[in-house]
N, C-alpha and C positions, 0 to 999 in steps of 0.2 A: 054255406060254409060249414054248418053243423053236419050236413050230409057227408061232406068231405072227411070230417073228423070221424064220423061213424064208420065210413067205408074203410078208412085206414085201420081202425080198431078191429073191424071184422076180419080184415085180410091178414093182419099180422099178430094180433093179440094172442091167438091160440098157440103161437109158436114160442112164446116166452112165458114160462110159468115157474112155479116154485121148484120144480125138479131141475131147473137150470141154475139155481143158486147153489154154488159149491162151497163147502166149509172145509178149510184145511186145518187139521188138528195137530197138536204136538209140534214136532220139528219138521213136519212136511212142508210148511211154507219156505223154510230155509233151503231145502233141497230143490224145491220148485223154482224159487227166485233167489238164488244166492247173491245176486248183485245188490239186492236191497239191504243186505247185511254186511257184505265185505267188499262192495264196490264192483264186482264182476267175477270172472273166472280166469283172469290172466295171471301173469307171474307176480304182479304186485298183490293181487288178492290172495294168492297161495301163501305168500310170505306174511300176509296179515294174520293168518292162522297161527303162525309161529309167534308173532308179536303178541297176540292175545294171551297165549299161555305163558310166555315169558313175563308179560305185564302182571299177570296174577301173582307170579312168584315175587316180582319186584314190589308189589303192593305189600306183601308180607314183610319184606325187608324194610321198606319205608315206614311201616307201622311199628318197627322195632322188634319184630318177632322172628326174623330170619337174618342170618349173616352170610349164608353160603347158598349159591344157586349153581347147579350143574346143568349144562346144556350139551347134549350129545346128538350129533347127526350121524346116523348109520346108513349102511347100504340098504337099498330097497326103499329109499325116501322115507325113512322112519326117524322121527325126531323125539327125543326124550328130554324132559325138563323136570328137574328135581330140586326141591328147596328143603331147608331145615327149619321151616316155620312151624306153626301150630298144627297144621294138617286140617283138611276139610272135615267139618263135623260129620259123624257117621250115625248119630242117634236119630230116632224117628222124628220126622218133621211134624210140628204141632198141627199144621193145617192138613197135610197129606199123611195121615198117621200110618198108612200102609207102606209108605216109602221113607227111605232114609234121606237126611238132608243132602247127602252126596248125590243120590240119584235125582233128586229134585233139581239140583244145580246143573246136572249134565243133560237133563231131558226136558226142562221147562224154560221157555223164554222168560226174560225179565225176572230171574230169580238170582239171589246172591246175598253176600253179607255187606254190601256197600251202599245200601239205601238209607239205613237208619242213622249212620254216623257213629255207631258205638263200636263196631268191630274194626272199622278203619276210619282214622281221622281224615286221611287223604288217600285217594286211589285213582287209577287210570280211567275211571268213567263210571257212570251210574246206569248204563243201559241194561246191565244184567244179562247180556246175550253172549258174552265171550266164550265161556266154556261150552255152553249148549250148542252154539253155532259151529265151533270146531268139531264137536262130537257129531253133529248132523252131517258135516261135510267130510268125515273121515271114514275110510274103508274099515279101519279098526282103531279102537282107542281103549287103552287100559289105564286105569287109575289105581294107584296104591297110596294108602294113607297110614302113617304110623302115628298113633296117638296113645298116650298113657301106656307105652311099652307094648302095644298090641298092633299088629299089622293087618290091615284090611285091604281087600282087592275086589274090583268089579271090572268086567269087560263089556264093550259095546261094539256094534257094527252099524255104521250109517245112522247113528243116533239111537238105535234100539238096544236095550240091555240084552246081553247074551248069557249073562250069569247073574245070580243074586249077589248082593254085597256079602262077601264071605270073610269070615275071620280066619286068616292064614295061620297065625300063631304069635308067639311072644317074640319081641325084639328088645334088645337092651340098649344099644347105642345108636338108635335111629329115631328121628321124628320128622314130621313134615309130609309133603305131598309129592308124588312122582306121577307124571303123565307121559305116556308113550303113545304116539299116534302116527298113522299113515294117511295122508290125504287121499281122497277117493278119486280114482282114475275116471270114474263115470262123470265127475264134475270138472276135473282139471286136465283130463287127457294125459298126455305124456310129459307135462310140466314137472320139473324136479326142483327141490329146494337147492338154492345156491349156498354152498358152504361159506363162501366169502361174504355174502350178504348177511347171513345169520351171525357170522363172527363180528362183522361191523356193528350189527344190532346189539350184540352182547357188550362189545367194547363201549358203545355209546351209553348203554345203561349203567355200566360200571363208572363211567365218568360222571353221570348225572347224580349218583348217590354214592358218596365216598365211603359209606359204612358197609357196603356190600362187596363180597368177593365172588366173582363169576368164573367158574372153571369150564372152559370150552374144550371140546374134543370132537373129532370126526374121523372117519376112515381115511387114511392117507391118500387113497386113490381119488378122493373127492376134491383134493386141493393140489393134485399133481400139476405142475406147470404154472402155478400161481404163487403169489407171495403170501398167501394166507396160511398160517400155521395149522398143523393138525391138532396141536394141543396148546393151550395158553391159560395162564392164571391172571385174570384181569382184576386189578385192584389199584385204585388211583386215589391216594389220600388227599391230593390237591384238588380233586373235583374238576370243575370247569376250567380252572387255570391250567391244569395239566393238559386238558383237551385242546385249548386254544394254543398253548405253547407248542404242542406237537404239530398242530395244523400250520402254524406260522413258519416253523422251521427256522431258517436263517434270516427271514425278512425282519427288518427293523421298523418298529412303530414310530409315529411322529412324537408321541410321548410314551413313557413306560406303560406296559400292559397293566390294566386296572381290573382287579377281581375282588369280589366280596360277596357277602350274603347278609340277609336281614329278615327279621320276622315281619309278617303282615298283620298289623293291628286292626281290630274292629273299630268302626267309626263311632260306635255307641259307648262301649265300656272299656275299650282299649285292650281287650283280651286277644290272645294270639289266634289268628284265623288261618295261618299258613306260613309259608316261607318263600323267599325269592333268592336266587343265586345268579351271579352274572360274571362274565369275563369279557373284556372288550379291548380292542386296540385300533387306533386310527392309522391307516396306511396311505402311502402316496403312490403305490404302483397299480392301483385300480382294481385288483382282484379281491373283491370284498363279498361278505355274506353274513347274514344274520340267521342263526339256527336257534329255534325256540322250542321249548318243551313244556308240557303241563303234566305234573305227576308222572314224569319219565316218559310220557307219550309224545313222540315228535309231532309238531304242528307246522308242517311245511307251508301252509297257507296263512300262517300268522294268527292274528286275532286280537282280542282285547288286551292281553298281557303285553303284546308288542306295541300296541297303541300307548299304554302307560309308560313303557320303556322309552319310546320316541319322545313323548311329551316331557319326561324328566330331563333328558339330555338337552333338548331344544331350549326349554325354559331355563335350565341351569346355565347354559352358555350365554344366552341373552342377558340373564341377570349379572353374570360375571362381566360382560361387556359394558353394561350400564354402570356397574360399580367402578370399572376402570375408566369411565368417561369416553368409551369408544362408541360413537353414535352409529357406526356402520354395523354393529352387532344386530340392530333392529331389522336389517334386511335378510338375516339368516333364516332359512326355512328348514323343516325336517329333512328335506331332500339333501340339503347341503351338509347336514350333520350325519345322516345315515349313509350317504353314498360311499364315503371312504372308510367305512367301519366294518371290521371283522369282529363278530360278537357271538357269544353263547348266552342264552337266557333260559333259565329254568325256574318254574314256579310250582309250588305245592299248595293246592287250595282244596277246601272242602266242597264236595258236590259240584264238580266242574261241569259246564255245559259245552258240548261240542256241536259243530255243524255236521250232522250226518254220523252214521255209525262208524265210519272209518276214521273219525276223530282228527281230521287234518286241520281244523281251524277252531280256536277257542272262542266261545261267544259269551262267556260269563261276564255280565255287565260290570260287576264290582271289581273285576280284575284290573281294569284300567286305573281306577282310583287307588287301589291298594298298591299296585306296582309303582305307580308314579310317586305316591307319598313316601314309600319305603326307600326308593332309589334316589329321589331328589335330595334328601338331607345328606346322604352319603356322597353324592356327586358334588354338592356344594363344598363339602369338607375336602374332597379330593382336589378340587380346583384351588381352594384356599390354602392347602398345605404346601403348595409349590407354585407361587405366582408366576415365575418365569415359564414353567411348563404350561400353565393355564393360558398365559398370553400367547405362547407359541401355538397351542391348539386353536385358540380363538382366531388368530391370524390366518391359520391354515383354512379354517372353515369359512372365514370371511372372503378369502381369495376365491374359494369355490362359488360363493354366492355372487360375487362381482362378475365372475366369468359367466355364470348363468344369466345374469341381467344383461351383460353385453351381448350374448347370443340372442336374447329376446329382442333387443333393440335392432340388431342386424337382420332379424328374421331368418337366421341361418341355423342349420343343424350340422356342424362339422362332424365328419365321420369318426374322428378319434378323440373326442372330448373326454377327458377323465372325469368330468363333472356330471355326466349323465349315465347312470347305471340302471339296468333293469333289475328289479327286485325279484325274489323268488316268485314263481318257478322259472322265470326266464333270466338266468344269471349269466349275463354276457361278460366274457373276459375279452376286452377289446385289444387290438394291436396298436402300436404307436405310430406307424407310418400312415400318412394322410393320402398318399397317392393310390387311388382306388385301383388303378391298372396293375399295381404290384402287390395287392393284398387279397386275402381270401378268408372266408368264414366257414368253420366246420360246424355242421348241425349234428349233434350227438344225442343219444338217448340217455337221460338221467344224470344225476350228480356223480355217480360212480365213474361212468365213462367220461363225463365232463372233467372230473378231477385228473384222470390219466391224460386226457388230451391237453389240458392246461399245462401240465408239467412237460409234455412232449413237444409242444409247439415252439415255433419261432415267434417270440413276442413282438418282434418288429413288424412282421407281415401276416401273421396268422391269428385270427380271432376264434373264440370258441363259444357257442351258445348251446347249453344243455336244454333239451326239451323233455318235458315230463311225460313219459309213456307214449302211447299212440295218439297222435293228434287227430283232430276232427276230420272225418271223411267229407270233404267239401262237396263231393259229387252227389251225396245223398242227404246233406244237411240243409236246413232252411236258412234263409238269409239272416234271420234273427239269431240263430245259433252261431252262425259264422261271425256275426258282429260281436257277440258276447264272449266268444272263446278267447281266454287269456293267452293260451299258448300261441295262437296265431297272431294275436295283437303284439305279443313280445317279438315274434319273428319279423313281422312287418316293420315294427319300430327299429329293430336292429338293422334291417336292410336299408331303411331310410328313403326308399324310392316311392313309397305310397302304393295304393291300389286303386283300381277303378278310374274315375275321372281325375283323381289326384296323382295318378302314376306319372313319374318322370324318371326315365332311365338315367338321365344325367346325374341324378342325386343318389344313385346306387353307391353304397359305401365300399363295396368289395367287388373286385374283378371276377373272382370265382366264388360260387356258393357250392360247398361240397357237403353232400349228404354222407355221413359216416355212421353206419349202423353195424350191429353184430352180424357175423357171417352165418346166420341161421334163419329159420323160417320167420320168426318174429321180427328179426332185423329187416328181412326182405319186405315184410308187410308194412313196417314203418316207412321204409324207403318208398314204397308204392304210394302210401298216403301223402308223403311230402311231394312226390312227383305229380300226383293228382292236384295238390294245392297249387303248385307252380303252373301246371298246364291250364287250370281253370281260372286262376286269379292273376297270375303274372306271366302270361304266355310269352311276352316279349323277352323275358330273361332266357327262356329256352331257345327262342328264335335267334337270339344274338350270342348263344353259346356261353352263357354264364353258369349253367347248372351242371354239376358233376357228381359222380358216385365214387366214393373211395373204395378201395379194394383191400380190406384187411385180410391177413392170412388166417387160415384155420388151424394150421399145425406149426409147431416148432420141433425140429429134429436136431438132436445134440449127440455128439460123439466126442468125448474128451472136452477140449477147449473150443471145438468147432461147432457152430450152430447155423442152421439154415432154416428158412421158412417156406411153407407150402400153402398154396391158395386153396386146394381142394384135395380129394382123395387121389385123383389122377396125378396131380402135381406132386403129391407126397411120394408116390411110387417112383416117379422120375428122379426126385431128389435123393431117395434112398440109395440110388446107384452111385451117388457121388462119394459115399463113405466106404471105408475099408471094411471088407466082410469079416475080418478077424476080430472086430471089436463091436460090442453091443451098441445099438443106436437107441437112445431114449426119445420116444415120440410123445409130445405133449399137445393136447387139443385145447385151444382157447375156448372157454365157455362164454366169453363176451369181452367187449372192449374194456369194461371196468376191471376185469381180472388180468388184463395184459399189462405187464410192467411198462411204465412210460418210455423207457429206453427202447423197448421192443416196438411199441406203437410208433415212435418217431422213426425208427430205422426202417420199418416196413410200410408204413401207411401215410405218414405226414411229411417226411423229408422229401422236398421237391426234387432232389437229385436221384432218389432211389425208388420212389413210389410209382404206382400205376393208377391213373384216373380214367374213368369212363365218362365221356361227355354225353349228356342227355340231349337227344335231338328228336324232332318230329319227322318221321320218315316220308310222309306224303305231303306234297306241296300245298294242296288245298285244305289239308287237315281233316277232311271228312272221314277218312278211314280211321285215323287216330281218335277223333272225337267219338266215333261209333264204338270203338273198342273200349275207351275209357268209360263210356256210359254203360256198356254191357257188364264190365268187370267191377266198376266202382259205384254205379248208380243205384237208384232206389228199387229196381225190379230184380228180386232174387232169381226169378225164373230165367232171366237172361244169363246170369252166372251159371245156373244149373245146365242150361243149354250149351254154354261154352265148354263146361267140364265134360259133358257127354261127347261132344264133338272132338275133343282133344285128349281124352283120357288115354287113348292108345299110344300117344306120342311120349308119355312119361315113362322113362326107363328106370328111374330110381327116385324115390321120394325120401329125402333125408330129414327125419323129424327127431 
């Protein structure tokens, strides 16, 4: 045995030495592995750069030093964020005396003013990588700082300083920080900022902190054909109440919308440790959601603050039931309370801890106790201030609990139960009809497209399930990854027919499963991933004709009051001939389903009387050819994909990216 170990060492040890140990310095790790810092290089990661810079400006506002933030998206994929806060310090850093504090912040990971708790009481995170990571992943970045009536400027490219920090001159009526940057095409390829997405981000921030005014602007060509304004002054004195009221529209809650805010006290000395704000409404139409934030940063995967929120509402309703002598209240669970709830929750706490650099889930342990304690007292007062309303709410929730127990006893999962909701990120908006042969479910990408689809659908027969980004590629993933993937678990639960040895097509809740993605390369990729999932895990649904592809248009052509839609460039040219040549035709290209007005989405893609659907079928009877193709294009061996590209490259006439 010792000889075997010796032989192995002699054979391979000389091939692995100190020269093989690579040390990445400065911002080089960010450019080499951007996914470790922003989650990838897709559209979501690109917009994470915008969020990081806007969050820094918001931190100045939340700290009480800024009242105005200007966000401008220009041509060439250039984003500018300016605030009237204190301005980044420009004096020499005490540790790096040859560098200004500004240059340290933009060139050094884990540097910033949010670690010690003195410069910022609350902020969007303590990782200290936001500005430096944005700088590293930007082709160009320019920062201007106005402090003490003096303007300073420094320019960077791909993380490296291109100029010294220079004193530009005196300024009288300006203070704060301005950052203008262009994401690097070497990292993100041809991806472009979405004006609609950044406008929604700014609008959300303005709702979250009522003391700030955000001025949004962009080049008009970037929002042509969408409902997004080219300019907007975003200021909402009502905070989360304004946000939830705008989201609910004409929908009527079971009891009046409840909103409020409270300080978060310390457990030891009672001192203020932060603040929580909420707005919530219980609804009976099934389309519900909880949106949560920490220090204005969205937390789509929830976390400890949501746990405290749920606990306060559940314990409060159970206590009210006990006070009223209603023994059935003891059967109520958090699912019964949260299922029919539309809510906004925002917390501001010191030194928040998030799961991962993308900050999608709050993990600060004390947040659960703090939020539950602050909210519970006020919820008890809310219930006690109007006993008839409190009784109505309790009765509504108890009815949901009893329906849940009844279903458990029957061991049944009816397709259209209003008592079972998928929570984020699988937010199912179900239909009301129970006849599966007459119903269909649309699988769409993200909350933005999901929101448009929910407004455009026929609520009786059409369900909508937003999926978050690109789902797992099941052809190359391990069984363990497949089992743990939340997006696929949400999808399987929504369909109701199970998978593997638990599959039963008779339990399928919808007659048609319609994949509806954007009419671009990313949309085609997402559709391919979904078709791969159905082919590998639920092949019977394809064999029996349940899987379809929606066909959203790419263009809208308008002349006066007349509008028509075109599926592609060729169709656009054909449609152009339908108009009078004497009058200009306005051509709008849809950038995605989320930017398409609900009325247009319904008229072109979801209305069963007008739309076009493509049925997904397996061409070969014995499936061998299809199986081989799926393995080549979606499997674990990249060399097979490379071979396929080489063999078929000449067949590509035009690549629209």
